[in-house]
Residue frames relative to the residue before (quaternion, step in Angstrom):
aa qw qx qy qz dx dy dz
M 1.0000 0.0000 0.0000 0.0000 0.00 0.00 0.00
A 0.3580 -0.7411 0.5331 0.1960 3.57 -0.82 1.01
H 0.2387 -0.7757 0.5724 0.1168 3.52 -1.24 0.51
T 0.1460 -0.7290 0.6590 0.1137 3.48 -1.34 0.42
H 0.3511 -0.7506 0.5273 0.1880 3.58 -1.24 0.14
F 0.1488 -0.7589 0.6282 0.0849 3.51 -1.25 0.65
A 0.2678 -0.7340 0.6050 0.1531 3.53 -1.15 0.77
E 0.3183 -0.7209 0.5833 0.1969 3.54 -0.97 0.91
I 0.1827 -0.8061 0.5614 0.0402 3.55 -0.76 1.14
D 0.2961 -0.7484 0.5621 0.1904 3.59 -1.00 0.82
S 0.7378 -0.4347 0.2867 0.4296 3.59 -1.31 -0.01
N 0.6779 0.4417 -0.2911 0.5105 3.61 1.27 -0.22
N 0.5125 -0.6755 0.3745 0.3752 3.56 1.34 0.29
K 0.4398 0.6618 -0.4745 0.3787 3.58 1.15 0.62
V 0.4487 -0.6717 0.5222 0.2734 3.55 -1.12 0.75
L 0.2630 -0.7852 0.5486 0.1152 3.55 -0.76 1.13
R 0.7721 -0.1378 0.1284 0.6070 3.56 1.05 -0.83
V 0.2264 -0.7319 0.6233 0.1569 3.54 -1.32 0.35
V 0.0375 -0.8184 0.5726 -0.0289 3.55 -0.79 1.05
V 0.5199 -0.6420 0.4830 0.2902 3.52 -1.28 0.51
A 0.0819 -0.7731 0.6281 0.0328 3.54 -1.13 0.78
C 0.5519 -0.5977 0.4685 0.3444 3.53 -1.26 0.38
E 0.4786 -0.6911 0.4670 0.2744 3.57 -0.77 1.05
N 0.6187 0.5473 -0.3428 0.4473 3.61 1.07 -0.69
D 0.6196 0.5313 -0.3456 0.4630 3.60 1.04 -0.71
V 0.6432 0.5068 -0.3213 0.4755 3.58 1.00 -0.80
A 0.6761 0.5066 -0.2913 0.4488 3.59 0.84 -1.00
N 0.7220 0.4416 -0.2389 0.4760 3.59 1.02 -0.81
N 0.7536 0.3382 -0.1896 0.5309 3.59 1.24 -0.11
G 0.8330 -0.2220 0.0739 0.5014 3.56 0.71 1.08
G 0.4586 -0.7146 0.4288 0.3084 3.60 1.20 -0.38
D 0.7683 -0.3771 0.2741 0.4387 3.49 -1.41 0.12
Q 0.8703 0.1201 -0.1286 0.4599 3.52 -1.15 0.87
S 0.5027 0.6676 -0.4286 0.3433 3.60 1.19 0.24
V 0.5716 -0.5713 0.4721 0.3522 3.53 -1.25 0.56
Q 0.6184 0.5618 -0.3424 0.4298 3.58 1.04 -0.78
A 0.6587 0.4988 -0.3139 0.4677 3.60 0.92 -0.84
A 0.6569 0.5015 -0.3093 0.4705 3.59 0.98 -0.81
T 0.6429 0.5113 -0.3163 0.4746 3.57 1.01 -0.79
H 0.6458 0.5045 -0.3159 0.4781 3.58 0.97 -0.83
F 0.6400 0.5418 -0.3360 0.4289 3.58 0.93 -0.86
A 0.6105 0.5610 -0.3466 0.4387 3.60 1.09 -0.67
T 0.6374 0.5004 -0.3382 0.4785 3.60 1.16 -0.45
V 0.6590 0.4858 -0.2928 0.4939 3.58 1.20 -0.54
C 0.7843 0.0838 -0.0059 0.6147 3.56 1.00 -0.91
P 0.2850 -0.7971 0.5062 0.1650 3.59 -0.10 1.25
L 0.5575 -0.6004 0.4674 0.3320 3.52 -1.21 0.64
S 0.4985 -0.6188 0.5075 0.3332 3.56 -1.19 0.56
S 0.7192 -0.4469 0.2980 0.4406 3.59 -1.25 0.12
D 0.7229 0.4085 -0.2480 0.4991 3.63 1.13 -0.55
G 0.5794 0.6218 -0.3657 0.3795 3.59 1.22 -0.29
V 0.1966 -0.7874 0.5746 0.1059 3.55 -1.11 0.73
K 0.8051 -0.0778 0.0422 0.5865 3.61 1.18 -0.39
W 0.3860 -0.6617 0.5897 0.2557 3.50 -1.43 0.27
V 0.0506 -0.7614 0.6457 0.0267 3.57 -1.13 0.76
Q 0.4389 -0.7031 0.4934 0.2637 3.56 -0.81 1.00
T 0.0936 -0.7809 0.6165 0.0367 3.57 -1.10 0.78
S 0.3878 -0.7457 0.5068 0.1915 3.56 -1.11 0.66
K 0.4586 -0.7044 0.4777 0.2553 3.57 -0.69 1.13
N 0.7578 0.3387 -0.2009 0.5202 3.61 1.01 -0.73
A 0.4821 -0.7074 0.4021 0.3248 3.60 1.30 0.36
S 0.3101 0.7716 -0.5041 0.2332 3.60 1.07 0.65
F 0.7754 0.0714 -0.1006 0.6193 3.58 1.28 -0.15
R 0.8117 0.2695 -0.2304 0.4641 3.54 -1.33 0.49
K 0.6457 -0.6039 0.2517 0.3936 3.54 1.14 0.95
K 0.8110 -0.1190 0.1353 0.5567 3.60 0.67 -1.03
F 0.5695 -0.5322 0.4833 0.3985 3.50 -1.32 0.24
A 0.4477 -0.7162 0.4689 0.2585 3.57 -0.69 1.08
G 0.0881 -0.7726 0.6274 0.0419 3.53 -1.14 0.75
V 0.6409 -0.5099 0.3926 0.4184 3.56 -1.19 0.47
G 0.7782 0.2940 -0.2491 0.4960 3.57 -0.85 1.03
D 0.5261 0.6136 -0.4194 0.4132 3.59 1.24 -0.25
T 0.3945 -0.6979 0.5482 0.2384 3.55 -1.33 0.25
W 0.2811 -0.7239 0.6094 0.1598 3.54 -1.13 0.80
N 0.0905 -0.7639 0.6376 0.0414 3.58 -0.85 1.01
E 0.2949 -0.8052 0.4918 0.1509 3.55 -0.17 1.32
E 0.6328 0.5509 -0.3363 0.4277 3.58 0.95 -0.83
A 0.7510 0.3617 -0.1970 0.5160 3.59 0.93 -0.91
N 0.3410 -0.7707 0.4712 0.2603 3.59 1.32 -0.23
V 0.5721 0.5735 -0.3795 0.4470 3.57 0.99 0.95
F 0.2936 -0.6551 0.6535 0.2400 3.48 -1.41 0.36
Y 0.0169 0.7894 -0.6134 -0.0182 3.57 -1.09 0.64
T 0.6151 -0.5987 0.3872 0.3367 3.53 -1.20 0.65
A 0.6154 -0.5311 0.4348 0.3875 3.51 -1.31 0.40
E 0.6663 -0.5051 0.3748 0.4006 3.54 -1.25 0.50
S 0.4286 -0.7098 0.5036 0.2427 3.54 -0.91 0.96
F 0.7739 -0.1072 0.1376 0.6088 3.57 0.77 -1.13
P 0.6352 -0.5641 0.3587 0.3869 3.63 -1.07 0.57
S 0.6846 0.4982 -0.2950 0.4428 3.62 1.05 -0.65
W 0.5930 0.5843 -0.3699 0.4125 3.60 1.21 -0.33
T 0.2549 -0.7708 0.5685 0.1326 3.56 -1.16 0.65
L 0.4200 -0.6881 0.5412 0.2393 3.52 -1.19 0.70
D 0.2655 -0.7873 0.5360 0.1491 3.58 -0.69 1.07
D 0.7334 -0.4365 0.3027 0.4242 3.56 -1.33 0.01
N 0.6654 0.4707 -0.2912 0.5009 3.58 1.27 -0.32
F 0.4622 -0.7101 0.4055 0.3431 3.59 1.36 0.18
D 0.4639 0.5996 -0.4867 0.4340 3.52 0.99 1.02
W 0.4044 -0.6988 0.5383 0.2414 3.57 -1.06 0.81
N 0.0962 -0.8073 0.5822 0.0117 3.57 -0.89 1.00
P 0.4170 -0.7099 0.5104 0.2481 3.57 -0.93 0.92
P 0.5936 -0.5818 0.4104 0.3751 3.60 -1.19 0.38
V 0.7172 0.2628 -0.1930 0.6159 3.57 1.31 -0.33
A 0.5185 -0.6698 0.4297 0.3128 3.59 -0.71 1.05
R 0.5851 -0.5865 0.4363 0.3511 3.54 -1.15 0.68
P 0.5919 -0.5637 0.4312 0.3821 3.57 -1.16 0.56
T 0.3877 -0.7339 0.5164 0.2107 3.55 -1.08 0.74
T 0.7701 0.1719 -0.1284 0.6007 3.58 1.29 -0.07
D 0.2644 -0.7457 0.5781 0.1995 3.56 -1.20 0.41
E 0.4879 0.6667 -0.4347 0.3585 3.61 1.24 0.19
N 0.3264 -0.7582 0.5271 0.2018 3.57 -0.72 1.03
P 0.5768 -0.6398 0.3928 0.3221 3.60 -1.14 0.58
I 0.6125 0.5715 -0.3501 0.4191 3.62 1.22 -0.21
N 0.7847 -0.0689 0.0844 0.6103 3.56 0.95 -0.90
S 0.6446 -0.5555 0.3579 0.3844 3.58 -1.19 -0.01
Q 0.4113 0.7009 -0.4852 0.3226 3.59 1.22 0.23
P 0.5010 -0.6718 0.4460 0.3142 3.61 -1.00 0.70
V 0.3903 -0.6477 0.5959 0.2703 3.52 -1.27 0.52
I 0.2306 -0.7391 0.6195 0.1295 3.55 -0.86 1.01
Y 0.0511 0.8544 -0.5065 0.1040 3.55 -0.33 1.21
D 0.0711 -0.7574 0.6483 0.0306 3.48 -1.41 0.37
W 0.5907 -0.5639 0.4392 0.3744 3.54 -1.28 0.30
D 0.2236 -0.7470 0.6161 0.1110 3.58 -0.96 0.96
E 0.2668 -0.8150 0.4958 0.1370 3.56 0.00 1.34
A 0.6480 0.5453 -0.3291 0.4177 3.62 0.90 -0.87
N 0.7867 0.2945 -0.1426 0.5235 3.59 1.03 -0.80
Q 0.3845 -0.7693 0.4423 0.2546 3.56 1.34 0.13
K 0.6268 0.4938 -0.3596 0.4836 3.57 0.84 1.02
W 0.4907 -0.6043 0.5342 0.3296 3.52 -1.39 0.21
S 0.0023 0.7949 -0.6051 0.0447 3.56 -0.77 1.06
G 0.0548 0.8152 -0.5742 0.0519 3.52 -1.15 0.60
F 0.2709 -0.7310 0.5972 0.1888 3.50 -1.34 -0.20
S 0.0967 -0.7727 0.6253 0.0517 3.52 -1.33 0.37
Y 0.2859 -0.7363 0.5878 0.1748 3.54 -1.21 0.56
D 0.3015 -0.6945 0.6050 0.2464 3.54 -1.23 0.46
N 0.7455 -0.4177 0.2720 0.4425 3.58 -1.21 -0.08
D 0.6846 0.4546 -0.2805 0.4960 3.60 1.24 -0.32
S 0.5371 -0.6544 0.3694 0.3833 3.59 1.25 0.34
Y 0.3675 0.6940 -0.5233 0.3308 3.58 1.15 0.56
R 0.2425 -0.7772 0.5670 0.1251 3.56 -0.83 1.01
A 0.0783 -0.7747 0.6270 0.0250 3.54 -0.88 0.99
N 0.2818 -0.7575 0.5689 0.1520 3.56 -1.00 0.87
F 0.1048 -0.8088 0.5786 0.0014 3.53 -1.06 0.85
D 0.1564 -0.7191 0.6640 0.1327 3.52 -1.36 0.45
W 0.4328 -0.6843 0.5276 0.2570 3.54 -1.10 0.77
N 0.1791 -0.7575 0.6201 0.0974 3.55 -0.94 0.96
P 0.2843 -0.7991 0.5011 0.1718 3.61 -0.27 1.20
D 0.5907 0.5811 -0.3695 0.4206 3.62 1.19 -0.44
T 0.7719 0.2999 -0.1693 0.5344 3.59 1.04 -0.73
S 0.3228 -0.7651 0.4832 0.2774 3.59 1.34 -0.20
A 0.6000 0.5280 -0.3666 0.4764 3.54 0.93 0.97
W 0.4890 -0.6196 0.5292 0.3114 3.51 -1.34 0.44
E 0.1345 -0.7784 0.6098 0.0637 3.57 -1.02 0.86
Q 0.4339 -0.7021 0.4993 0.2635 3.56 -0.83 0.98
V 0.1310 -0.7917 0.5944 0.0527 3.56 -0.99 0.88
């Protein structure tokens, strides 16, 4: 028996939980992405005290942008789920992707050796920072320079 999934949405359009449903129930009650299927699902799996509706989500992201996860946001007008805000400085674009104020690094190779730089966004300093090890376990710290598109040792 095949399965599909529904996301429970609260009054702020946040995903509270994602549960499995029977694909046959969806097919027999309006089909994929239908209001009828979501309404029927509420009779099978009642909403929690904070839930206001069920919205079908796709495990392989074939519709509604992505598979819904707890904490994601449902945008009914655009018919998409999108992830929670990454950092306060990041902005949501028209494709519902979060973008940092400084473009992501284009390489993870450090300038000292071929070991990768393990990096993350540094919200406090508004930059990409990381570190890398050499074969002797020496740790080197790096900052991404978007002007030169290279890692600089700090």
